[in-house]
MDTraj code that builds the backbone (N, CA, C; nanometers):
import mdtraj as md
import numpy as np

residues = "MET THR ALA ARG LEU THR VAL ASP ALA LEU ALA ALA ARG VAL CYS GLN ALA ALA ARG ASP ALA ARG LYS GLU HIS GLU ALA TRP VAL HIS ILE ASP ARG LEU ARG ASP HIS LEU GLY VAL GLU GLU LEU ARG THR VAL ASP ALA ALA VAL ALA PHE ALA SER ALA LYS GLY TRP LEU SER ILE GLY GLY ARG PRO ALA HIS SER VAL LEU ILE ASN ARG GLY ALA PRO".split()
xyz = np.array([
    [0.0838, -0.1185, 0.0000],
    [0.0000, 0.0000, 0.0000],
    [0.0878, 0.1241, 0.0000],
    [0.0568, 0.2198, -0.0875],
    [0.1326, 0.3426, -0.0969],
    [0.0657, 0.4498, -0.0131],
    [0.1448, 0.5182, 0.0667],
    [0.0903, 0.6260, 0.1477],
    [0.0541, 0.7436, 0.0581],
    [-0.0539, 0.8093, 0.0883],
    [-0.0945, 0.9272, 0.0117],
    [-0.0095, 1.0450, 0.0547],
    [0.0345, 1.1213, -0.0431],
    [0.1137, 1.2397, -0.0146],
    [0.0241, 1.3571, 0.0214],
    [0.0705, 1.4413, 0.1115],
    [0.0006, 1.5660, 0.1376],
    [0.0315, 1.6614, 0.0228],
    [-0.0501, 1.7650, 0.0086],
    [-0.0294, 1.8586, -0.1022],
    [0.1060, 1.9292, -0.0885],
    [0.1501, 1.9585, 0.0338],
    [0.2799, 2.0243, 0.0484],
    [0.3949, 1.9312, 0.0131],
    [0.3835, 1.8028, 0.0466],
    [0.4876, 1.7061, 0.0084],
    [0.4898, 1.6879, -0.1432],
    [0.3727, 1.6826, -0.2050],
    [0.3677, 1.6694, -0.3499],
    [0.4191, 1.7966, -0.4172],
    [0.3923, 1.9127, -0.3580],
    [0.4434, 2.0386, -0.4131],
    [0.5963, 2.0386, -0.4136],
    [0.6575, 1.9858, -0.3080],
    [0.8040, 1.9746, -0.3042],
    [0.8522, 1.8786, -0.4124],
    [0.7789, 1.7687, -0.4341],
    [0.8148, 1.6753, -0.5420],
    [0.7995, 1.7395, -0.6788],
    [0.6973, 1.8247, -0.6947],
    [0.6772, 1.8960, -0.8216],
    [0.7971, 1.9872, -0.8494],
    [0.8456, 2.0545, -0.7458],
    [0.9630, 2.1416, -0.7636],
    [1.0839, 2.0603, -0.8078],
    [1.1053, 1.9453, -0.7449],
    [1.2172, 1.8600, -0.7853],
    [1.1965, 1.8080, -0.9277],
    [1.0745, 1.7728, -0.9614],
    [1.0449, 1.7259, -1.0971],
    [1.0713, 1.8355, -1.1991],
    [1.0417, 1.9608, -1.1623],
    [1.0694, 2.0724, -1.2535],
    [1.2192, 2.0831, -1.2803],
    [1.2994, 2.0590, -1.1779],
    [1.4454, 2.0593, -1.1983],
    [1.4887, 1.9416, -1.2865],
    [1.4366, 1.8243, -1.2560],
    [1.4783, 1.7025, -1.3250],
    [1.4284, 1.6952, -1.4690],
    [1.3105, 1.7491, -1.4946],
    [1.2485, 1.7370, -1.6271],
    [1.2948, 1.8441, -1.7248],
    [1.3616, 1.9472, -1.6746],
    [1.4100, 2.0544, -1.7626],
    [1.5157, 2.0020, -1.8572],
    [1.5103, 2.0521, -1.9765],
    [1.6168, 2.0230, -2.0719],
    [1.7239, 2.1308, -2.0552],
    [1.8425, 2.1040, -2.1068],
    [1.9522, 2.2000, -2.0954],
    [1.9102, 2.3350, -2.1529],
    [1.9408, 2.4405, -2.0810],
    [1.9111, 2.5792, -2.1202],
    [1.7608, 2.6074, -2.1291],
    [1.6812, 2.5280, -2.0628],
    [1.5370, 2.5486, -2.0613],
    [1.4982, 2.6005, -1.9232],
    [1.4256, 2.7096, -1.9198],
    [1.3824, 2.7652, -1.7918],
    [1.2428, 2.7151, -1.7540],
    [1.1499, 2.7203, -1.8496],
    [1.0116, 2.6823, -1.8250],
    [0.9900, 2.5355, -1.8579],
    [0.9076, 2.4697, -1.7782],
    [0.8758, 2.3284, -1.7979],
    [0.7247, 2.3146, -1.8137],
    [0.6835, 2.2431, -1.9155],
    [0.5400, 2.2218, -1.9396],
    [0.4827, 2.1343, -1.8281],
    [0.3662, 2.1707, -1.7789],
    [0.3025, 2.0985, -1.6685],
    [0.2760, 1.9525, -1.7050],
    [0.2425, 1.9251, -1.8301],
    [0.2212, 1.7856, -1.8711],
    [0.3486, 1.7029, -1.8548],
    [0.4641, 1.7639, -1.8782],
    [0.5902, 1.6922, -1.8596],
    [0.6126, 1.6625, -1.7119],
    [0.5713, 1.7533, -1.6232],
    [0.5816, 1.7273, -1.4786],
    [0.4951, 1.6078, -1.4403],
    [0.3723, 1.6051, -1.4919],
    [0.2819, 1.4933, -1.4610],
    [0.3436, 1.3612, -1.5056],
    [0.3983, 1.3605, -1.6271],
    [0.4616, 1.2383, -1.6780],
    [0.5808, 1.1994, -1.5913],
    [0.6616, 1.2976, -1.5530],
    [0.7820, 1.2714, -1.4739],
    [0.7456, 1.2171, -1.3351],
    [0.6389, 1.2688, -1.2773],
    [0.5957, 1.2248, -1.1445],
    [0.5212, 1.0921, -1.1479],
    [0.4608, 1.0611, -1.2616],
    [0.3821, 0.9388, -1.2715],
    [0.2520, 0.9460, -1.1936],
    [0.1994, 1.0666, -1.1763],
    [0.0732, 1.0860, -1.1051],
    [-0.0380, 1.0935, -1.2079],
    [-0.1370, 1.0078, -1.1941],
    [-0.2444, 1.0017, -1.2933],
    [-0.3529, 1.1068, -1.2716],
    [-0.3791, 1.1412, -1.1481],
    [-0.4854, 1.2373, -1.1177],
    [-0.4361, 1.3790, -1.1467],
    [-0.4857, 1.4364, -1.2563],
    [-0.4401, 1.5674, -1.3016],
    [-0.4689, 1.6769, -1.1999],
    [-0.5830, 1.6695, -1.1348],
    [-0.6183, 1.7722, -1.0355],
    [-0.5228, 1.7713, -0.9172],
    [-0.4685, 1.6566, -0.8839],
    [-0.3738, 1.6473, -0.7730],
    [-0.2473, 1.7253, -0.8059],
    [-0.1955, 1.7065, -0.9266],
    [-0.0753, 1.7793, -0.9682],
    [-0.1062, 1.9284, -0.9802],
    [-0.2211, 1.9618, -1.0353],
    [-0.2587, 2.1026, -1.0470],
    [-0.2659, 2.1692, -0.9096],
    [-0.3200, 2.0988, -0.8112],
    [-0.3280, 2.1526, -0.6749],
    [-0.1881, 2.1721, -0.6167],
    [-0.0991, 2.0773, -0.6416],
    [0.0379, 2.0889, -0.5911],
    [0.1111, 2.2046, -0.6587],
    [0.0886, 2.2233, -0.7890],
    [0.1495, 2.3361, -0.8611],
    [0.0966, 2.4680, -0.8039],
    [-0.0340, 2.4769, -0.7806],
    [-0.0933, 2.5983, -0.7237],
    [-0.0375, 2.6249, -0.5844],
    [-0.0230, 2.5197, -0.5028],
    [0.0322, 2.5344, -0.3677],
    [0.1760, 2.5845, -0.3749],
    [0.2572, 2.5241, -0.4641],
    [0.3973, 2.5656, -0.4792],
    [0.4060, 2.7104, -0.5271],
    [0.3146, 2.7499, -0.6131],
    [0.3114, 2.8887, -0.6599],
    [0.2769, 2.9838, -0.5452],
    [0.1782, 2.9469, -0.4636],
    [0.1386, 3.0294, -0.3498],
    [0.2518, 3.0441, -0.2489],
    [0.3353, 2.9411, -0.2359],
    [0.4504, 2.9461, -0.1456],
    [0.5673, 3.0250, -0.2061],
    [0.5566, 3.0601, -0.3357],
    [0.6650, 3.1318, -0.4021],
    [0.7711, 3.0408, -0.4596],
    [0.7461, 2.9101, -0.4599],
    [0.8436, 2.8129, -0.5095],
    [0.8457, 2.8054, -0.6613],
    [0.7295, 2.8278, -0.7240],
    [0.7160, 2.8207, -0.8694],
    [0.6447, 2.9441, -0.9209],
    [0.6775, 2.9827, -1.0442],
    [0.5973, 3.0795, -1.1185],
    [0.5197, 3.0001, -1.2221],
    [0.3973, 3.0423, -1.2475],
    [0.3111, 2.9726, -1.3422],
    [0.2937, 3.0591, -1.4657],
    [0.3082, 2.9971, -1.5831],
    [0.2932, 3.0699, -1.7080],
    [0.1745, 3.0236, -1.7878],
    [0.1088, 3.1191, -1.8537],
    [-0.0012, 3.0880, -1.9439],
    [-0.1368, 3.1033, -1.8794],
    [-0.2348, 3.1230, -1.9643],
    [-0.3754, 3.1288, -1.9228],
    [-0.4544, 3.0490, -2.0229],
    [-0.4991, 2.9309, -1.9930],
    [-0.4804, 2.8597, -1.8662],
    [-0.3342, 2.8185, -1.8469],
    [-0.3012, 2.7915, -1.7235],
    [-0.1630, 2.7567, -1.6874],
    [-0.1150, 2.6374, -1.7684],
    [0.0071, 2.6486, -1.8220],
    [0.0632, 2.5377, -1.8990],
    [0.2087, 2.5091, -1.8666],
    [0.2787, 2.6038, -1.8017],
    [0.4212, 2.5869, -1.7728],
    [0.4552, 2.6420, -1.6363],
    [0.5668, 2.5932, -1.5821],
    [0.6160, 2.6435, -1.4538],
    [0.7638, 2.6779, -1.4648],
    [0.8031, 2.7705, -1.3797],
    [0.9418, 2.8136, -1.3660],
    [0.9790, 2.7975, -1.2198],
    [1.0875, 2.7255, -1.1933],
    [1.1313, 2.7049, -1.0550],
    [1.1947, 2.8335, -1.0023],
    [1.1586, 2.8743, -0.8820],
    [1.2107, 2.9954, -0.8215],
    [1.3160, 2.9621, -0.7161],
    [1.3969, 3.0602, -0.6845],
    [1.4943, 3.0421, -0.5756],
    [1.4208, 3.0146, -0.4467],
    [1.4795, 2.9327, -0.3647],
    [1.4186, 2.8994, -0.2366],
    [1.3228, 2.7820, -0.2436],
    [1.3010, 2.7299, -0.3632],
    [1.2127, 2.6129, -0.3759],
    [1.2838, 2.4902, -0.3191],
    [1.2070, 2.4035, -0.2549],
    [1.2699, 2.2818, -0.2002],
    [1.3195, 2.1892, -0.3099],
])
top = md.Topology()
chain = top.add_chain()
for i, resn in enumerate(residues, 1):
    res = top.add_residue(resn, chain, resSeq=i)
    for name in ("N", "CA", "C"):
        top.add_atom(name, md.element.get_by_symbol(name[0]), res)
traj = md.Trajectory(xyz[None], top)
């Protein structure tokens, strides 16, 4: 049985995924690539974690509707 992550723990994983999923010289990472990298099937869960990380100042969100993230200094 896998333990469910809290939104703050998943937000920290999203920040790490943004670092890991970036290509060389790429600043922004598409949210779909984060979902694939994390292997999380529930899209709303990742969206909530991205929103939480943005509210904490860990990520900047680009696009309307949101489609990309930029990792900020101080992100876990």
